[in-house]
N, C-alpha and C positions, 0 to 999 in steps of 0.2 A: 706365859705367852704374851700377855698384855704388857708386862714389864719389858720384855725383849723388844716388842714393837715400839714402845715409848722410847727405849734406849736408842733404837735404830733411828727414830725420827730426830732425837736430839743430836745424834752423831751426824746425820745428814745436814741438819741445821747449822751445826758448828762448821762443817766443811764448806757450806755455802757462804757463811760469813767470812771465812778465810779466803774466799775466791773473789778476787777483784772484778772478774768478769760479771758476776752476779750483781754487784753494786753498779757496774757500768751499764748493764741492761736496764736496771731499775731507774737509773738517772735518765736514760734515753726516753723511756716510757713516761716518766714524770714530766720531763720537759715538754713532750708533745701534749700531754694532758693539760698542763698549765697554760700553754698557748691557746688551745681551743676553749678552755674554760674561761679565760680572760676575755677573748674576743667573740666567742659564740657566733651570733649571726652577723658579726662584722668580719668574719673570716673570709679570706679570698679563696673561693673554691672554683674548681674547673667548671666552665660552662658547657664546653663541647661534649655532646653525648652524655650529659650529666644533669646540670641544672636546666638545660633546655629540653630534657627528655623525660626521665623517670620521676624526678621530684615533682614537677607540675602534674604529671599523670596521677601520681599518688594523692596529691592535694586535691585534684579534681574529683577523684573517686570518693575521697572523704567528704567533700562538700556536697556531693550528690548522694551520699549514703549508699554507694554502689559496690563496696568491696565484696559483699556477699550476695549481691543481687544477681538474678538470672533473667534473661529475656529483655534486657533494657539496653538503651543506647546512651552514650555519653556525649555531652555538648562540645564535640570537637570534630572538625572536618565534616560538618553537616550531619553529624550523628553516626558514630561508630559503635559497634557492639562492645559491651563490657568485656566479652570473652577475649578480645584482642589485647587486653592489658594484663597486668601482672597477677599471679596467683595469690590468693589470700592465705596460703599455707607455707609460704617461704619466710624464713626467719627475718630477713631484712625488711620484707614487706609488712610483716606483723608489727615491727617497730613503728612503721608509718601509720598503721591502723590505730595503734595505742597512744602514740606520743605526738607532740607538736613536731612539725617537719624538720626544723633545724636540730632539735634534740634527737630525733630518729636518725638523722644523717650522721651526727657526731658519735652517737652510741654505736651505730653500724660500723663506723670507721674504726673504733677501738675494739669492737667484737672481731673484726677482720684480723687485727693484730693479735688479739688473745687466742683466737682459734688457730691461726697459723703458727704462733709460737708454741702453744700447747701440743698441737697435733704433730709438729715437727719433732718435738722432744719425745712424745709418746711413741712415735714410729722408731726413733733412734734407740729408745730403751728396748723396744721389741727386737730390733735387729741386733743390738749389742749382745743379747743373750743373757748374760749375768749382770747382776746389779753392780758388782765391782767394776766390770768392764765399762759399763755406762757412766758411772760416777767418775771414773778416771778420765773420760772424754768430755765431761761437762764444761770445762773451761773453754773448749772450742765450740761445743754444741750450743751453749747458751747464746753467744752473740750471733752465730749463724742462724739459729732459730729466730732471733729477734729481727735480723735482716730480712728473713723470709716473710715474717709476719707484717713487716712495715712496707713491703714492696708497693709502689704507687700504681696499682692497677685500677681498672675500671671500677669506680666506687660501688655502684649498685650491685655488681657481681663480685666484689672484692672477697667476700666470704666464700664464694664458690671457688675462687682461685686458691685461697689459703687453706681450704678444708681438704684439699687433695690428699695430704698425708693421712688424714683421719680415715678416709675410705680405704686407702692402702693398708693401714693398720687393721681395720676391721676384716678385710679380706684375708690377711695373714692369720688372724685369729681363727677364722673359719677354716682355712686350708689346713692349718696345723692342729685343728681340732682342740683348741684351747678356749678358755673363758677370757674374761677381760683382764685378768691379772696374769702377767707373764710368769713363766717358770714351769708349770705342771699342767698336764691335761686334766680336764674336769669332766664330770658326768652329769647326766640329768638335765634339769631345766636351765642350768647355767650355759649349756651349749646353745640354747635357743636365743639367749640374749643378744649375741652378735648379729643374728639374723634380724631381730627386732630393730636394733639400732641401724642396720643396713637399710631396712625398709623406710625409716624416717630420715635417713641421711639426705634425701633430696630437699629437705627443709633448709639445708646449708648450701645446696648446689643449684644448678640451673641446667635443664636438659639441653637446650640449644647451644650453650657454651661449653659444658663439660660432660653432662650426663651421657649423651649419645656416644662420645668417644671413650668414656670410662667403660661402658658396656662393650664397645669394640675391643678395647685393650684387654678387658677381662676374657672375652672369647678367644682372642689370640693367645693370651697367656695360658688359658686352660688347654688349648690345643697343643701348645709346646710342651706343657707338662705331661699331657697324655702320651705324646710321642716319646718324650725322654724316659718316663717311668714305665711306659707300656701298661698303664693302668688309668682307667677313667677317673679324672678328678671330680667325682660326683658332687662333692660339696660346693665346688666353684660354679658348677652349672645351676645348682639350686640357688646359690648366691646371686647369679645373674638374673634368674627369674624373680627373686625377691626384690632386687634393686629395680628391675624393670617395672614391677608392679608398684613399687613406691613412687617412681617418677610419674607413672600413668595416673595414680591416685591423687598425688599432691599437685600435679600440674595438669589436671584433667581438662582445663580450658584450652591449654596450648595444644594438647593432642586432638581435642575435638575440632579446633580450628584448622590444624594441619591435615587431619585424615578424614574428617566427616563433612566439613563445609566445602561445597563444590564451587564456591565463589572464586572466580579468577582474580588473583591478587597481583600486586606489583612485583612479587618475588619471581614471577614467570618472565618478566621483561627486564629485570635488572641485569646490567652488564658487570661482569666480575673481572674484566681485564682481558685484553686480547694480545698478550705478549707472545713473542716468538719463543722457541724452546730455549735459546741461549739467554734471552732476557728473563725468562721464568727461573732458570737456574741461578742467574745473578740475583734475582729477588730473594730466592731461598738463602743464598750466601749472605745477603744483607740482613735477613731475619736472624741468621746465626750470630751475627755480630752485634746488632742493635735492638732487635725485637720490635714488633709493630706497636703502635701507640696505645692500644688498649691493654697491652701486657708488658709495657716497658718496666723492666725489673732492675735496672741499673747494673746489670751484670757486665756491661761492656768495659767498665773502667778498672775493675780489679779482678772480679771473678773469672772473666774470660781468660786473661793472660795466665792467672795462677792455675786454672784448670788445665789449660793446654800444656803448660810446662809440666804440670804434675802427671798428666796422661803420658806425655813423652817419656818422663823419667820412669814411670811404672812399667811401660812396655820395653824400654831399654833394659831395665833390670830383668824382666822375663826373658828377653832375647839372650842376654849375656849368660843367664843360667840355663839356657836351652829349655825353657818351660813354655813351649808353644801351646800346649793343652791348657795350662793355667791362664795364659794370656787370653785365650778364647772364652774362658769361663769367668774372667775377672769382671765383677760388677761395674767397675769404672769404665771399661770399654763398652759394656752393655748400655749403660746410661748415656754415654756420649753418642753411641750409635742411635739411640732413641731420639736424642736431640736432633741429630743430623736428619733422620727420616722425617721428623716433624717439620723441620725447616724445608726439606725437599718437597714435601706435600704442600706446604704453604706457597712455595714458588710455582709449582706445577699446576696448582688450582687456577692460576691466572693464564694457563695455557689451554686454549679452548678444547682440543681433542681429549686431553686428560679430564677436564671438568665434565665434558659431555659423556664420557665413559662412566663416571661416577653417577651422573644423573640418570643414565639409562639403566643402571643397575638398581637404583632406588628412585623410580619416577616421582613418588610422593614427596621426595625431599628435593625436588627441583628448586634451585635458588638457595638451598641450605648452604651455610658457610663451612664446607669441609676443611677449609684452611685453618680452622680454629684448633687443630691439633697442636699448633705452635703455642697455644696458651699453657700447655703442660710444661713447657720449658722453664717457666718461672720457678717451678718446684725442682725440676731436674738439675738446673744450674747450681742451686744452693745445696742440693743433696750431694752433688759431685764435690763441691767445695768442702763440705763437712767431712766426707770420706777421705779426701786427699790430705786435708790438714791433720786429721786424726792419724793417718798413716805417717805423715811427715814427723809429727811429734813422737810417735812410737818408734820410728826408725832411728831416733837419736841414740838409742842404746847401742846401736851397731857402730857408732863412730868412736872407735876405741884406740886408734893409733894415729900418729903424725898430726897433720894439720886438722884432720877431722876431729881429733880428740879435743882440740882447742875450741872449736865452735860448738861442740856437743851441748854445753849448757844453754847456748843461745837458741838452739833449734826449737824447743817447745815454746819459748818466748816469742819467736818469730811467727810460729803457727798461730798462737793466740792473738798476736798483734794483727795478723792478716784478717782473722775472724772479726775482731773488733772494728777494723778499718772498713770491712764490708758493710757492717751495720751503719756506720757513720755516713758512708757514701750513699746508701739507700735513703737515709734520712735527709741529706743535704743537697743531693744533686737535683737540679731542676728538671725532672721528668714531667710528662704531660699532666698526670694526676697527682703530683706531689703537693697536696693541699697544705701540708705543714710548711714546706719551703716558701710557697707563694704568699701564705699568710704572714710569715715572718718578714719576708722581703718587702712586701708592700707597706706594712706598718713601719718597718725600719726606714723605708724611703720617705714616708710621710713625716716621721719624727725628725729625720736628719735634713731633709730638703725643705720642710715647712710648706709643702704643697701636695696635692693629691696626685695619685698615679693615673694613668689612662684607663686602668681597669676599675670595675665596680665590685664591691663586696656582695655577699649573699643578701643582706638586707636591702642594699641599693638596687640590686638586679631586679628583684620582684617589686620593690617600692609599694608594698601593700597599703600603707596609709594614704598615699597619693591616689591610688585607684579606688579606695573606699570613698574618698572625697568626690572623685569624678562620677562614680556610679550613683552616689547619693544625689548629686546635682542633676544628673541625667534622668533620675527616676528610672533606672535600668531594670528591666524585667526579663532578662534572658534572650534579648534579640540577637540574631546572628551578626557577627562582626569579624573584622580582620585587623591585623597589625601591620604597621609599616615603620621602618627605622628601628625595630626591635623584634625579638623573636616572639612568635605566637605563644610560646610557653608562658610568657608573662601574662597573657590574657587568661590562659587555662588556669594558672595559679590563682588568679584573682577572681575566679568565678564568672568569667565572661565567655559566652558561647562563641566559639571561633569556627570559621570556615577553613582556616589554615591550621597548621599543626605539624607535628613531627612524630611519625611512627613508621616502623619498617615493614608493616604487614597490614595493608588495607586494600579495598577493591580497586582493581585496575580501571574500572569505569570512572571512578572519581579522579584518578590521575589524568585520564583523558579529558575529563571535564575541566580540570584545572589548567591543562594545556591550552584550552580555548580561552580561559580567563586571562592567561598570561601571554597570549599570542602577540599583543603589541610590544610587550617587554622583550620577548624572545627575538623579535625582528631586529632589535638593535643590540642584543646580548648573546652572541654565539656561544660563549663559554658557559653562561648560565643555562642556556637552552640545552646544551649537551649534558650539563650536570644534572638537570632535572629529568630529561628523557632517559638517560642511562641509569639513573638511580631512583629518584622520585620520592624518597622518604620524607624530605623536608618540603612541605607544601607552604609556600610563602608568596607574598606580593613582592616580586623581584624588581630590581632596577632595570631600566631600559638601556643602561650603559655599562653593564658588567661590574657594577659596584656592589659591595656586600651591604645588604639592607638590614641585617639582623645581628651583626657583631656586637658583643657586649662591651661597648666603650662608654666612657663617661661623656664624651662629646661625639655626637653623630653628625659629621659634617660632610654630607654628600654633595658632590659637584652638580649632579643632575637631580634637580628637585621636582621633576615631573612624576606624576603617578601614571605609569604605563600599564593599564589593565583595561579589559573589556567590561565596561560598567554594565552593559546589558546582561552579560553572563553572570556577573555578581548579583544583579537583581533577580535573575532566575533562581539563584540559591537563597533568596530572601535576605540578602545582606542589607543591614540598616546602617551600621556604624563602621567607620575606619578610625582606629586609634593610631595616631601617627606622631613620631618625634620630629617629623619634617613637615613644614608648611608647604603644601603643594603649590607650585607656580601655575599649574593648569587646572586648579580646582573648579573655577567658574566654567571653563571650557567643557569639563566632564559633567557638569550639572551637579556638583557636590555642594552641599550647604555646610558652612563652618559653624558648628554649634558653639564652640568656645575653646579657650586654651587654658590649661592648668599648669602652673609652674611649681615644680617640687621644691624649689628653694624658698617658697613663701610659707612653708608650714610653720605654725606657731610653736610646736614642740620640736626642739632640736633633734630629737630621736626620730622624727618623721620626715626630715629633710631628704629630698630625692634629687639626684642629678638630672632627672628627666623633665622636659617640658612637653606635655602631651596636648596635641590639638585633635579634637574629635570632629570628624566630618560625617554628615548624614547623606545617604544616597536617596534619590527619589524612589518612591515605591513602584514596583513593576505594575504596569497597567494604569498608572496614574493614581490620584487620590492621595490621602494623607495616612501617615502611620497611626 
């Protein structure tokens, strides 16, 4: 038996070596790894909802030894509960607990690819049934799985996006009463193992992005199977209970904050769009074509047209053969319908009557983003592509006469070429979170143009050595501060207690307090006023002229150099320092004392040079006296 297994492994290895797609995928992965290993913290990573949000939060918790702490507050926004931040039991977060932040970020990036690639192939092997059928389709499956693993989605929850095939595979194992090896039912303890893995699956996922909807889909699927088979799918209901318990256990802080804490938060006042019905439907159609920025999967450029042509061809074939029943049962149509419904929900969620209906059904989830069903389309598009290309390749055997016979040898090659092209597009198209593309582009620009780009890289964005120098000179000991001309995340990352910050779940009372702080700015900034009042997750010192004061640019050149803020309100929050990239034209008028200016270009070590010039202002102490 061992000899047979070894022989089979050698046979599979030989087939993979003879398969150019396997070499192609390895080259893609190697190129990405080489780029990030070369540039490391000089990589150009996306700032928006990434370096300005989770990375500084994780760094702050590490500096405060707060990852496993309870009943403590963190030095952001005048003190927020540790429970409002990430779980200590999520795989991506564990990386940030154990490793330096840039290493954790890059390892998380490649784990997303590995998990997506492996999970896609694992599910494909399960669906294929036989090993021979699976191996026959590997030339198409390998590059499509690679494309799915590399999709440039929201980095912190990238693993949650690409682990979706893994949970589907586990649920199939449970439903078909099989162990982890495909082929035959098993008995005894091996049947329990899929349930154990399902319980710990939330370490790869995130309840607010995927978990809630996975459970909803599971309930709907179990109901459909119950109706179809006229038999209760008992194992799926057990699976739903196990998965729910896993999420509650591993994300207990999130559930406690959502369900047990009675504090009124900004989620209750957030505006989610007030589109008309026709506008909401148009938004859903746009989502179908391009996908929203957190889940941009590059499907627009090749996958979408190939899938739509393929779906039309499949259904035309069913109709010409008078197979209406098979057309209704065809998984291709089922997956496309799933995508359409997700997009429809995405659009309708911005239509107030529909959104209020959902919130009335589950009042505890008021403000919850039900539109995130669209996040599952990242997997569904590539699953559809794989199925249709495999069918196209298999259909070549039917081209036996006339012109079809001449093109028959080219059909499998075309199918494999489309699969490889899909992977290249994912890797090279400049989507929002395509860190690989922007790292290559910016370094190529510097090399060819002999000058810096307008963007800053990871190391420059946080400029840790510069802030170490500033804090040492200030003899800083945790005094409350604010940022101007840069994102408050930079303060959080560098261990500075900030009254400003960025988090999507905090007390409404603090938002109202910050509206008083920013009242002078809002008076001259109608757009920013609306932006903050309708959303409020980004708490910053804003411009009084609708200029962006926190964009991650190498040169911050604001036309309006006034600080427009209520100094008295800042004093009431014990604010002592303002760290600013802008020298205020009205500092004396506001009673601010300029402590000094630190130029990042003056560092002795070339590796510590920063594009920032930081001026630190001190506020007068509330009630008079000295600090």
